[in-house]
mmCIF entry with sequence, helices, sheets and N, C-alpha, C, O atoms, coordinates in Angstrom:
data_MODEL
# 
_entry.id   MODEL 
# 
_entity.id                         1 
_entity.type                       polymer 
_entity.pdbx_number_of_molecules   1 
# 
_entity_poly.entity_id                      1 
_entity_poly.type                           'polypeptide(L)' 
_entity_poly.nstd_linkage                   no 
_entity_poly.nstd_monomer                   no 
_entity_poly.pdbx_seq_one_letter_code       MEELPKLLKEEGVTIVGDMETHEYGKFGWILDNDGNKIELWEPIDQAFL 
_entity_poly.pdbx_seq_one_letter_code_can   MEELPKLLKEEGVTIVGDMETHEYGKFGWILDNDGNKIELWEPIDQAFL 
_entity_poly.pdbx_strand_id                 A 
# 
loop_
_entity_poly_seq.entity_id 
_entity_poly_seq.num 
_entity_poly_seq.mon_id 
_entity_poly_seq.hetero 
1 1  MET n 
1 2  GLU n 
1 3  GLU n 
1 4  LEU n 
1 5  PRO n 
1 6  LYS n 
1 7  LEU n 
1 8  LEU n 
1 9  LYS n 
1 10 GLU n 
1 11 GLU n 
1 12 GLY n 
1 13 VAL n 
1 14 THR n 
1 15 ILE n 
1 16 VAL n 
1 17 GLY n 
1 18 ASP n 
1 19 MET n 
1 20 GLU n 
1 21 THR n 
1 22 HIS n 
1 23 GLU n 
1 24 TYR n 
1 25 GLY n 
1 26 LYS n 
1 27 PHE n 
1 28 GLY n 
1 29 TRP n 
1 30 ILE n 
1 31 LEU n 
1 32 ASP n 
1 33 ASN n 
1 34 ASP n 
1 35 GLY n 
1 36 ASN n 
1 37 LYS n 
1 38 ILE n 
1 39 GLU n 
1 40 LEU n 
1 41 TRP n 
1 42 GLU n 
1 43 PRO n 
1 44 ILE n 
1 45 ASP n 
1 46 GLN n 
1 47 ALA n 
1 48 PHE n 
1 49 LEU n 
# 
_struct_asym.id          A 
_struct_asym.entity_id   1 
# 
loop_
_struct_conf.conf_type_id 
_struct_conf.id 
_struct_conf.pdbx_PDB_helix_id 
_struct_conf.beg_label_comp_id 
_struct_conf.beg_label_asym_id 
_struct_conf.beg_label_seq_id 
_struct_conf.pdbx_beg_PDB_ins_code 
_struct_conf.end_label_comp_id 
_struct_conf.end_label_asym_id 
_struct_conf.end_label_seq_id 
_struct_conf.pdbx_end_PDB_ins_code 
_struct_conf.beg_auth_comp_id 
_struct_conf.beg_auth_asym_id 
_struct_conf.beg_auth_seq_id 
_struct_conf.end_auth_comp_id 
_struct_conf.end_auth_asym_id 
_struct_conf.end_auth_seq_id 
_struct_conf.pdbx_PDB_helix_class 
_struct_conf.details 
_struct_conf.pdbx_PDB_helix_length 
HELX_P HELX_P1 AA1 LEU A 4  ? GLU A 10 ? LEU A 4  GLU A 10 1 ? 7 
HELX_P HELX_P2 AA2 GLN A 46 ? PHE A 48 ? GLN A 46 PHE A 48 5 ? 3 
# 
_struct_conf_type.id          HELX_P 
_struct_conf_type.criteria    ? 
_struct_conf_type.reference   ? 
# 
_struct_sheet.id               AA1 
_struct_sheet.type             ? 
_struct_sheet.number_strands   3 
_struct_sheet.details          ? 
# 
loop_
_struct_sheet_order.sheet_id 
_struct_sheet_order.range_id_1 
_struct_sheet_order.range_id_2 
_struct_sheet_order.offset 
_struct_sheet_order.sense 
AA1 1 2 ? anti-parallel 
AA1 2 3 ? anti-parallel 
# 
loop_
_struct_sheet_range.sheet_id 
_struct_sheet_range.id 
_struct_sheet_range.beg_label_comp_id 
_struct_sheet_range.beg_label_asym_id 
_struct_sheet_range.beg_label_seq_id 
_struct_sheet_range.pdbx_beg_PDB_ins_code 
_struct_sheet_range.end_label_comp_id 
_struct_sheet_range.end_label_asym_id 
_struct_sheet_range.end_label_seq_id 
_struct_sheet_range.pdbx_end_PDB_ins_code 
_struct_sheet_range.beg_auth_comp_id 
_struct_sheet_range.beg_auth_asym_id 
_struct_sheet_range.beg_auth_seq_id 
_struct_sheet_range.end_auth_comp_id 
_struct_sheet_range.end_auth_asym_id 
_struct_sheet_range.end_auth_seq_id 
AA1 1 THR A 14 ? HIS A 22 ? THR A 14 HIS A 22 
AA1 2 GLY A 25 ? LEU A 31 ? GLY A 25 LEU A 31 
AA1 3 LYS A 37 ? PRO A 43 ? LYS A 37 PRO A 43 
# 
loop_
_atom_site.group_PDB 
_atom_site.id 
_atom_site.type_symbol 
_atom_site.label_atom_id 
_atom_site.label_alt_id 
_atom_site.label_comp_id 
_atom_site.label_asym_id 
_atom_site.label_entity_id 
_atom_site.label_seq_id 
_atom_site.pdbx_PDB_ins_code 
_atom_site.Cartn_x 
_atom_site.Cartn_y 
_atom_site.Cartn_z 
_atom_site.occupancy 
_atom_site.B_iso_or_equiv 
_atom_site.pdbx_formal_charge 
_atom_site.auth_seq_id 
_atom_site.auth_comp_id 
_atom_site.auth_asym_id 
_atom_site.auth_atom_id 
_atom_site.pdbx_PDB_model_num 
ATOM 1   N N  . MET A 1 1  ? 62.214 144.745 77.369 1.00 0.00 ? 1  MET A N  1 
ATOM 2   C CA . MET A 1 1  ? 61.135 144.482 76.434 1.00 0.00 ? 1  MET A CA 1 
ATOM 3   C C  . MET A 1 1  ? 60.075 143.594 77.079 1.00 0.00 ? 1  MET A C  1 
ATOM 4   O O  . MET A 1 1  ? 58.903 143.665 76.709 1.00 0.00 ? 1  MET A O  1 
ATOM 5   N N  . GLU A 1 2  ? 60.463 142.781 78.014 1.00 0.00 ? 2  GLU A N  1 
ATOM 6   C CA . GLU A 1 2  ? 59.486 141.885 78.634 1.00 0.00 ? 2  GLU A CA 1 
ATOM 7   C C  . GLU A 1 2  ? 58.540 142.621 79.569 1.00 0.00 ? 2  GLU A C  1 
ATOM 8   O O  . GLU A 1 2  ? 57.393 142.207 79.739 1.00 0.00 ? 2  GLU A O  1 
ATOM 9   N N  . GLU A 1 3  ? 59.000 143.700 80.173 1.00 0.00 ? 3  GLU A N  1 
ATOM 10  C CA . GLU A 1 3  ? 58.154 144.477 81.085 1.00 0.00 ? 3  GLU A CA 1 
ATOM 11  C C  . GLU A 1 3  ? 57.333 145.538 80.363 1.00 0.00 ? 3  GLU A C  1 
ATOM 12  O O  . GLU A 1 3  ? 56.267 145.928 80.837 1.00 0.00 ? 3  GLU A O  1 
ATOM 13  N N  . LEU A 1 4  ? 57.826 146.007 79.217 1.00 0.00 ? 4  LEU A N  1 
ATOM 14  C CA . LEU A 1 4  ? 57.162 147.105 78.509 1.00 0.00 ? 4  LEU A CA 1 
ATOM 15  C C  . LEU A 1 4  ? 55.704 146.816 78.168 1.00 0.00 ? 4  LEU A C  1 
ATOM 16  O O  . LEU A 1 4  ? 54.855 147.669 78.429 1.00 0.00 ? 4  LEU A O  1 
ATOM 17  N N  . PRO A 1 5  ? 55.367 145.659 77.598 1.00 0.00 ? 5  PRO A N  1 
ATOM 18  C CA . PRO A 1 5  ? 53.952 145.415 77.296 1.00 0.00 ? 5  PRO A CA 1 
ATOM 19  C C  . PRO A 1 5  ? 53.053 145.471 78.536 1.00 0.00 ? 5  PRO A C  1 
ATOM 20  O O  . PRO A 1 5  ? 51.912 145.929 78.457 1.00 0.00 ? 5  PRO A O  1 
ATOM 21  N N  . LYS A 1 6  ? 53.557 145.014 79.657 1.00 0.00 ? 6  LYS A N  1 
ATOM 22  C CA . LYS A 1 6  ? 52.771 145.068 80.900 1.00 0.00 ? 6  LYS A CA 1 
ATOM 23  C C  . LYS A 1 6  ? 52.495 146.517 81.294 1.00 0.00 ? 6  LYS A C  1 
ATOM 24  O O  . LYS A 1 6  ? 51.374 146.873 81.660 1.00 0.00 ? 6  LYS A O  1 
ATOM 25  N N  . LEU A 1 7  ? 53.534 147.341 81.214 1.00 0.00 ? 7  LEU A N  1 
ATOM 26  C CA . LEU A 1 7  ? 53.373 148.757 81.562 1.00 0.00 ? 7  LEU A CA 1 
ATOM 27  C C  . LEU A 1 7  ? 52.433 149.467 80.596 1.00 0.00 ? 7  LEU A C  1 
ATOM 28  O O  . LEU A 1 7  ? 51.587 150.257 81.013 1.00 0.00 ? 7  LEU A O  1 
ATOM 29  N N  . LEU A 1 8  ? 52.581 149.184 79.312 1.00 0.00 ? 8  LEU A N  1 
ATOM 30  C CA . LEU A 1 8  ? 51.712 149.818 78.318 1.00 0.00 ? 8  LEU A CA 1 
ATOM 31  C C  . LEU A 1 8  ? 50.262 149.401 78.506 1.00 0.00 ? 8  LEU A C  1 
ATOM 32  O O  . LEU A 1 8  ? 49.354 150.222 78.381 1.00 0.00 ? 8  LEU A O  1 
ATOM 33  N N  . LYS A 1 9  ? 50.044 148.131 78.804 1.00 0.00 ? 9  LYS A N  1 
ATOM 34  C CA . LYS A 1 9  ? 48.678 147.642 79.012 1.00 0.00 ? 9  LYS A CA 1 
ATOM 35  C C  . LYS A 1 9  ? 48.033 148.345 80.205 1.00 0.00 ? 9  LYS A C  1 
ATOM 36  O O  . LYS A 1 9  ? 46.850 148.683 80.163 1.00 0.00 ? 9  LYS A O  1 
ATOM 37  N N  . GLU A 1 10 ? 48.809 148.565 81.267 1.00 0.00 ? 10 GLU A N  1 
ATOM 38  C CA . GLU A 1 10 ? 48.309 149.283 82.444 1.00 0.00 ? 10 GLU A CA 1 
ATOM 39  C C  . GLU A 1 10 ? 47.895 150.707 82.081 1.00 0.00 ? 10 GLU A C  1 
ATOM 40  O O  . GLU A 1 10 ? 47.021 151.283 82.729 1.00 0.00 ? 10 GLU A O  1 
ATOM 41  N N  . GLU A 1 11 ? 48.515 151.276 81.051 1.00 0.00 ? 11 GLU A N  1 
ATOM 42  C CA . GLU A 1 11 ? 48.204 152.633 80.603 1.00 0.00 ? 11 GLU A CA 1 
ATOM 43  C C  . GLU A 1 11 ? 47.087 152.665 79.565 1.00 0.00 ? 11 GLU A C  1 
ATOM 44  O O  . GLU A 1 11 ? 46.732 153.731 79.062 1.00 0.00 ? 11 GLU A O  1 
ATOM 45  N N  . GLY A 1 12 ? 46.530 151.490 79.243 1.00 0.00 ? 12 GLY A N  1 
ATOM 46  C CA . GLY A 1 12 ? 45.402 151.433 78.326 1.00 0.00 ? 12 GLY A CA 1 
ATOM 47  C C  . GLY A 1 12 ? 45.764 151.179 76.873 1.00 0.00 ? 12 GLY A C  1 
ATOM 48  O O  . GLY A 1 12 ? 44.903 151.269 75.997 1.00 0.00 ? 12 GLY A O  1 
ATOM 49  N N  . VAL A 1 13 ? 47.023 150.864 76.604 1.00 0.00 ? 13 VAL A N  1 
ATOM 50  C CA . VAL A 1 13 ? 47.460 150.587 75.236 1.00 0.00 ? 13 VAL A CA 1 
ATOM 51  C C  . VAL A 1 13 ? 47.039 149.173 74.858 1.00 0.00 ? 13 VAL A C  1 
ATOM 52  O O  . VAL A 1 13 ? 47.154 148.253 75.669 1.00 0.00 ? 13 VAL A O  1 
ATOM 53  N N  . THR A 1 14 ? 46.547 148.991 73.623 1.00 0.00 ? 14 THR A N  1 
ATOM 54  C CA . THR A 1 14 ? 46.145 147.683 73.135 1.00 0.00 ? 14 THR A CA 1 
ATOM 55  C C  . THR A 1 14 ? 47.371 146.896 72.689 1.00 0.00 ? 14 THR A C  1 
ATOM 56  O O  . THR A 1 14 ? 48.112 147.337 71.810 1.00 0.00 ? 14 THR A O  1 
ATOM 57  N N  . ILE A 1 15 ? 47.583 145.734 73.293 1.00 0.00 ? 15 ILE A N  1 
ATOM 58  C CA . ILE A 1 15 ? 48.686 144.840 72.946 1.00 0.00 ? 15 ILE A CA 1 
ATOM 59  C C  . ILE A 1 15 ? 48.164 143.855 71.911 1.00 0.00 ? 15 ILE A C  1 
ATOM 60  O O  . ILE A 1 15 ? 47.083 143.291 72.077 1.00 0.00 ? 15 ILE A O  1 
ATOM 61  N N  . VAL A 1 16 ? 48.927 143.647 70.845 1.00 0.00 ? 16 VAL A N  1 
ATOM 62  C CA . VAL A 1 16 ? 48.522 142.737 69.772 1.00 0.00 ? 16 VAL A CA 1 
ATOM 63  C C  . VAL A 1 16 ? 49.405 141.493 69.849 1.00 0.00 ? 16 VAL A C  1 
ATOM 64  O O  . VAL A 1 16 ? 50.619 141.580 69.662 1.00 0.00 ? 16 VAL A O  1 
ATOM 65  N N  . GLY A 1 17 ? 48.809 140.355 70.121 1.00 0.00 ? 17 GLY A N  1 
ATOM 66  C CA . GLY A 1 17 ? 49.559 139.101 70.158 1.00 0.00 ? 17 GLY A CA 1 
ATOM 67  C C  . GLY A 1 17 ? 50.507 139.011 71.336 1.00 0.00 ? 17 GLY A C  1 
ATOM 68  O O  . GLY A 1 17 ? 50.438 139.801 72.278 1.00 0.00 ? 17 GLY A O  1 
ATOM 69  N N  . ASP A 1 18 ? 51.393 138.028 71.262 1.00 0.00 ? 18 ASP A N  1 
ATOM 70  C CA . ASP A 1 18 ? 52.381 137.787 72.311 1.00 0.00 ? 18 ASP A CA 1 
ATOM 71  C C  . ASP A 1 18 ? 53.761 138.190 71.822 1.00 0.00 ? 18 ASP A C  1 
ATOM 72  O O  . ASP A 1 18 ? 54.030 138.197 70.620 1.00 0.00 ? 18 ASP A O  1 
ATOM 73  N N  . MET A 1 19 ? 54.634 138.525 72.766 1.00 0.00 ? 19 MET A N  1 
ATOM 74  C CA . MET A 1 19 ? 55.994 138.855 72.422 1.00 0.00 ? 19 MET A CA 1 
ATOM 75  C C  . MET A 1 19 ? 56.662 137.618 71.818 1.00 0.00 ? 19 MET A C  1 
ATOM 76  O O  . MET A 1 19 ? 56.430 136.493 72.259 1.00 0.00 ? 19 MET A O  1 
ATOM 77  N N  . GLU A 1 20 ? 57.490 137.849 70.805 1.00 0.00 ? 20 GLU A N  1 
ATOM 78  C CA . GLU A 1 20 ? 58.227 136.768 70.165 1.00 0.00 ? 20 GLU A CA 1 
ATOM 79  C C  . GLU A 1 20 ? 59.720 137.021 70.344 1.00 0.00 ? 20 GLU A C  1 
ATOM 80  O O  . GLU A 1 20 ? 60.185 138.158 70.263 1.00 0.00 ? 20 GLU A O  1 
ATOM 81  N N  . THR A 1 21 ? 60.462 135.943 70.588 1.00 0.00 ? 21 THR A N  1 
ATOM 82  C CA . THR A 1 21 ? 61.909 136.030 70.714 1.00 0.00 ? 21 THR A CA 1 
ATOM 83  C C  . THR A 1 21 ? 62.550 135.242 69.580 1.00 0.00 ? 21 THR A C  1 
ATOM 84  O O  . THR A 1 21 ? 62.230 134.073 69.362 1.00 0.00 ? 21 THR A O  1 
ATOM 85  N N  . HIS A 1 22 ? 63.446 135.887 68.870 1.00 0.00 ? 22 HIS A N  1 
ATOM 86  C CA . HIS A 1 22 ? 64.183 135.269 67.776 1.00 0.00 ? 22 HIS A CA 1 
ATOM 87  C C  . HIS A 1 22 ? 65.669 135.482 68.034 1.00 0.00 ? 22 HIS A C  1 
ATOM 88  O O  . HIS A 1 22 ? 66.039 136.213 68.953 1.00 0.00 ? 22 HIS A O  1 
ATOM 89  N N  . GLU A 1 23 ? 66.512 134.860 67.242 1.00 0.00 ? 23 GLU A N  1 
ATOM 90  C CA . GLU A 1 23 ? 67.966 134.974 67.444 1.00 0.00 ? 23 GLU A CA 1 
ATOM 91  C C  . GLU A 1 23 ? 68.474 136.403 67.260 1.00 0.00 ? 23 GLU A C  1 
ATOM 92  O O  . GLU A 1 23 ? 69.561 136.736 67.734 1.00 0.00 ? 23 GLU A O  1 
ATOM 93  N N  . TYR A 1 24 ? 67.713 137.239 66.590 1.00 0.00 ? 24 TYR A N  1 
ATOM 94  C CA . TYR A 1 24 ? 68.134 138.613 66.310 1.00 0.00 ? 24 TYR A CA 1 
ATOM 95  C C  . TYR A 1 24 ? 67.364 139.653 67.121 1.00 0.00 ? 24 TYR A C  1 
ATOM 96  O O  . TYR A 1 24 ? 67.584 140.850 66.939 1.00 0.00 ? 24 TYR A O  1 
ATOM 97  N N  . GLY A 1 25 ? 66.475 139.231 68.004 1.00 0.00 ? 25 GLY A N  1 
ATOM 98  C CA . GLY A 1 25 ? 65.795 140.199 68.844 1.00 0.00 ? 25 GLY A CA 1 
ATOM 99  C C  . GLY A 1 25 ? 64.449 139.750 69.364 1.00 0.00 ? 25 GLY A C  1 
ATOM 100 O O  . GLY A 1 25 ? 63.954 138.674 69.027 1.00 0.00 ? 25 GLY A O  1 
ATOM 101 N N  . LYS A 1 26 ? 63.871 140.596 70.191 1.00 0.00 ? 26 LYS A N  1 
ATOM 102 C CA . LYS A 1 26 ? 62.540 140.371 70.755 1.00 0.00 ? 26 LYS A CA 1 
ATOM 103 C C  . LYS A 1 26 ? 61.584 141.356 70.095 1.00 0.00 ? 26 LYS A C  1 
ATOM 104 O O  . LYS A 1 26 ? 61.938 142.512 69.861 1.00 0.00 ? 26 LYS A O  1 
ATOM 105 N N  . PHE A 1 27 ? 60.383 140.899 69.797 1.00 0.00 ? 27 PHE A N  1 
ATOM 106 C CA . PHE A 1 27 ? 59.392 141.707 69.099 1.00 0.00 ? 27 PHE A CA 1 
ATOM 107 C C  . PHE A 1 27 ? 58.068 141.693 69.836 1.00 0.00 ? 27 PHE A C  1 
ATOM 108 O O  . PHE A 1 27 ? 57.673 140.685 70.422 1.00 0.00 ? 27 PHE A O  1 
ATOM 109 N N  . GLY A 1 28 ? 57.392 142.828 69.798 1.00 0.00 ? 28 GLY A N  1 
ATOM 110 C CA . GLY A 1 28 ? 56.048 142.956 70.325 1.00 0.00 ? 28 GLY A CA 1 
ATOM 111 C C  . GLY A 1 28 ? 55.294 143.962 69.471 1.00 0.00 ? 28 GLY A C  1 
ATOM 112 O O  . GLY A 1 28 ? 55.900 144.738 68.732 1.00 0.00 ? 28 GLY A O  1 
ATOM 113 N N  . TRP A 1 29 ? 53.969 143.948 69.573 1.00 0.00 ? 29 TRP A N  1 
ATOM 114 C CA . TRP A 1 29 ? 53.152 144.832 68.749 1.00 0.00 ? 29 TRP A CA 1 
ATOM 115 C C  . TRP A 1 29 ? 52.081 145.482 69.594 1.00 0.00 ? 29 TRP A C  1 
ATOM 116 O O  . TRP A 1 29 ? 51.527 144.873 70.509 1.00 0.00 ? 29 TRP A O  1 
ATOM 117 N N  . ILE A 1 30 ? 51.799 146.741 69.268 1.00 0.00 ? 30 ILE A N  1 
ATOM 118 C CA . ILE A 1 30 ? 50.752 147.504 69.932 1.00 0.00 ? 30 ILE A CA 1 
ATOM 119 C C  . ILE A 1 30 ? 49.946 148.237 68.862 1.00 0.00 ? 30 ILE A C  1 
ATOM 120 O O  . ILE A 1 30 ? 50.346 148.306 67.699 1.00 0.00 ? 30 ILE A O  1 
ATOM 121 N N  . LEU A 1 31 ? 48.807 148.782 69.278 1.00 0.00 ? 31 LEU A N  1 
ATOM 122 C CA . LEU A 1 31 ? 48.009 149.638 68.398 1.00 0.00 ? 31 LEU A CA 1 
ATOM 123 C C  . LEU A 1 31 ? 48.066 151.062 68.932 1.00 0.00 ? 31 LEU A C  1 
ATOM 124 O O  . LEU A 1 31 ? 47.940 151.293 70.135 1.00 0.00 ? 31 LEU A O  1 
ATOM 125 N N  . ASP A 1 32 ? 48.258 152.019 68.017 1.00 0.00 ? 32 ASP A N  1 
ATOM 126 C CA . ASP A 1 32 ? 48.206 153.415 68.443 1.00 0.00 ? 32 ASP A CA 1 
ATOM 127 C C  . ASP A 1 32 ? 46.749 153.869 68.510 1.00 0.00 ? 32 ASP A C  1 
ATOM 128 O O  . ASP A 1 32 ? 45.842 153.076 68.261 1.00 0.00 ? 32 ASP A O  1 
ATOM 129 N N  . ASN A 1 33 ? 46.523 155.127 68.840 1.00 0.00 ? 33 ASN A N  1 
ATOM 130 C CA . ASN A 1 33 ? 45.157 155.640 69.011 1.00 0.00 ? 33 ASN A CA 1 
ATOM 131 C C  . ASN A 1 33 ? 44.334 155.616 67.728 1.00 0.00 ? 33 ASN A C  1 
ATOM 132 O O  . ASN A 1 33 ? 43.105 155.640 67.780 1.00 0.00 ? 33 ASN A O  1 
ATOM 133 N N  . ASP A 1 34 ? 45.007 155.569 66.568 1.00 0.00 ? 34 ASP A N  1 
ATOM 134 C CA . ASP A 1 34 ? 44.308 155.527 65.286 1.00 0.00 ? 34 ASP A CA 1 
ATOM 135 C C  . ASP A 1 34 ? 44.126 154.104 64.772 1.00 0.00 ? 34 ASP A C  1 
ATOM 136 O O  . ASP A 1 34 ? 43.601 153.902 63.678 1.00 0.00 ? 34 ASP A O  1 
ATOM 137 N N  . GLY A 1 35 ? 44.560 153.113 65.560 1.00 0.00 ? 35 GLY A N  1 
ATOM 138 C CA . GLY A 1 35 ? 44.418 151.728 65.154 1.00 0.00 ? 35 GLY A CA 1 
ATOM 139 C C  . GLY A 1 35 ? 45.552 151.200 64.295 1.00 0.00 ? 35 GLY A C  1 
ATOM 140 O O  . GLY A 1 35 ? 45.456 150.106 63.738 1.00 0.00 ? 35 GLY A O  1 
ATOM 141 N N  . ASN A 1 36 ? 46.635 151.976 64.183 1.00 0.00 ? 36 ASN A N  1 
ATOM 142 C CA . ASN A 1 36 ? 47.803 151.530 63.420 1.00 0.00 ? 36 ASN A CA 1 
ATOM 143 C C  . ASN A 1 36 ? 48.637 150.576 64.266 1.00 0.00 ? 36 ASN A C  1 
ATOM 144 O O  . ASN A 1 36 ? 48.883 150.827 65.446 1.00 0.00 ? 36 ASN A O  1 
ATOM 145 N N  . LYS A 1 37 ? 49.065 149.491 63.654 1.00 0.00 ? 37 LYS A N  1 
ATOM 146 C CA . LYS A 1 37 ? 49.896 148.513 64.348 1.00 0.00 ? 37 LYS A CA 1 
ATOM 147 C C  . LYS A 1 37 ? 51.345 149.000 64.358 1.00 0.00 ? 37 LYS A C  1 
ATOM 148 O O  . LYS A 1 37 ? 51.891 149.370 63.319 1.00 0.00 ? 37 LYS A O  1 
ATOM 149 N N  . ILE A 1 38 ? 51.958 148.996 65.536 1.00 0.00 ? 38 ILE A N  1 
ATOM 150 C CA . ILE A 1 38 ? 53.334 149.443 65.708 1.00 0.00 ? 38 ILE A CA 1 
ATOM 151 C C  . ILE A 1 38 ? 54.144 148.267 66.235 1.00 0.00 ? 38 ILE A C  1 
ATOM 152 O O  . ILE A 1 38 ? 53.742 147.595 67.185 1.00 0.00 ? 38 ILE A O  1 
ATOM 153 N N  . GLU A 1 39 ? 55.303 148.026 65.598 1.00 0.00 ? 39 GLU A N  1 
ATOM 154 C CA . GLU A 1 39 ? 56.175 146.946 66.034 1.00 0.00 ? 39 GLU A CA 1 
ATOM 155 C C  . GLU A 1 39 ? 57.245 147.497 66.962 1.00 0.00 ? 39 GLU A C  1 
ATOM 156 O O  . GLU A 1 39 ? 57.884 148.507 66.666 1.00 0.00 ? 39 GLU A O  1 
ATOM 157 N N  . LEU A 1 40 ? 57.430 146.824 68.077 1.00 0.00 ? 40 LEU A N  1 
ATOM 158 C CA . LEU A 1 40 ? 58.487 147.159 69.027 1.00 0.00 ? 40 LEU A CA 1 
ATOM 159 C C  . LEU A 1 40 ? 59.583 146.112 68.872 1.00 0.00 ? 40 LEU A C  1 
ATOM 160 O O  . LEU A 1 40 ? 59.286 144.921 68.785 1.00 0.00 ? 40 LEU A O  1 
ATOM 161 N N  . TRP A 1 41 ? 60.840 146.534 68.836 1.00 0.00 ? 41 TRP A N  1 
ATOM 162 C CA . TRP A 1 41 ? 61.943 145.609 68.620 1.00 0.00 ? 41 TRP A CA 1 
ATOM 163 C C  . TRP A 1 41 ? 63.072 145.912 69.592 1.00 0.00 ? 41 TRP A C  1 
ATOM 164 O O  . TRP A 1 41 ? 63.493 147.060 69.730 1.00 0.00 ? 41 TRP A O  1 
ATOM 165 N N  . GLU A 1 42 ? 63.556 144.881 70.261 1.00 0.00 ? 42 GLU A N  1 
ATOM 166 C CA . GLU A 1 42 ? 64.740 144.979 71.105 1.00 0.00 ? 42 GLU A CA 1 
ATOM 167 C C  . GLU A 1 42 ? 65.785 144.045 70.505 1.00 0.00 ? 42 GLU A C  1 
ATOM 168 O O  . GLU A 1 42 ? 65.642 142.827 70.603 1.00 0.00 ? 42 GLU A O  1 
ATOM 169 N N  . PRO A 1 43 ? 66.840 144.594 69.880 1.00 0.00 ? 43 PRO A N  1 
ATOM 170 C CA . PRO A 1 43 ? 67.844 143.734 69.265 1.00 0.00 ? 43 PRO A CA 1 
ATOM 171 C C  . PRO A 1 43 ? 68.629 142.940 70.313 1.00 0.00 ? 43 PRO A C  1 
ATOM 172 O O  . PRO A 1 43 ? 68.845 143.406 71.431 1.00 0.00 ? 43 PRO A O  1 
ATOM 173 N N  . ILE A 1 44 ? 69.043 141.747 69.932 1.00 0.00 ? 44 ILE A N  1 
ATOM 174 C CA . ILE A 1 44 ? 69.863 140.908 70.800 1.00 0.00 ? 44 ILE A CA 1 
ATOM 175 C C  . ILE A 1 44 ? 71.312 140.927 70.316 1.00 0.00 ? 44 ILE A C  1 
ATOM 176 O O  . ILE A 1 44 ? 72.232 141.055 71.123 1.00 0.00 ? 44 ILE A O  1 
ATOM 177 N N  . ASP A 1 45 ? 71.516 140.803 69.025 1.00 0.00 ? 45 ASP A N  1 
ATOM 178 C CA . ASP A 1 45 ? 72.846 140.751 68.429 1.00 0.00 ? 45 ASP A CA 1 
ATOM 179 C C  . ASP A 1 45 ? 73.523 142.105 68.550 1.00 0.00 ? 45 ASP A C  1 
ATOM 180 O O  . ASP A 1 45 ? 72.922 143.126 68.217 1.00 0.00 ? 45 ASP A O  1 
ATOM 181 N N  . GLN A 1 46 ? 74.739 142.130 69.010 1.00 0.00 ? 46 GLN A N  1 
ATOM 182 C CA . GLN A 1 46 ? 75.481 143.377 69.167 1.00 0.00 ? 46 GLN A CA 1 
ATOM 183 C C  . GLN A 1 46 ? 75.609 144.142 67.850 1.00 0.00 ? 46 GLN A C  1 
ATOM 184 O O  . GLN A 1 46 ? 75.739 145.366 67.867 1.00 0.00 ? 46 GLN A O  1 
ATOM 185 N N  . ALA A 1 47 ? 75.575 143.453 66.717 1.00 0.00 ? 47 ALA A N  1 
ATOM 186 C CA . ALA A 1 47 ? 75.689 144.105 65.415 1.00 0.00 ? 47 ALA A CA 1 
ATOM 187 C C  . ALA A 1 47 ? 74.525 145.045 65.143 1.00 0.00 ? 47 ALA A C  1 
ATOM 188 O O  . ALA A 1 47 ? 74.663 145.981 64.355 1.00 0.00 ? 47 ALA A O  1 
ATOM 189 N N  . PHE A 1 48 ? 73.383 144.815 65.780 1.00 0.00 ? 48 PHE A N  1 
ATOM 190 C CA . PHE A 1 48 ? 72.208 145.660 65.554 1.00 0.00 ? 48 PHE A CA 1 
ATOM 191 C C  . PHE A 1 48 ? 72.142 146.839 66.501 1.00 0.00 ? 48 PHE A C  1 
ATOM 192 O O  . PHE A 1 48 ? 71.311 147.726 66.309 1.00 0.00 ? 48 PHE A O  1 
ATOM 193 N N  . LEU A 1 49 ? 72.984 146.879 67.507 1.00 0.00 ? 49 LEU A N  1 
ATOM 194 C CA . LEU A 1 49 ? 72.904 147.964 68.496 1.00 0.00 ? 49 LEU A CA 1 
ATOM 195 C C  . LEU A 1 49 ? 73.517 149.235 68.013 1.00 0.00 ? 49 LEU A C  1 
ATOM 196 O O  . LEU A 1 49 ? 73.524 150.232 68.735 1.00 0.00 ? 49 LEU A O  1 
# 
């Protein structure tokens, strides 16, 4: 999840804000071509996998 925003930005994807890390996962946000905000989530807790 830490490398994904860098790769997406290189491809021209708009990154919204900074990645956040919480006890239950890492989160990041991007905009699609229509301007819709999309949340990216990488779970940390094994219960979410």
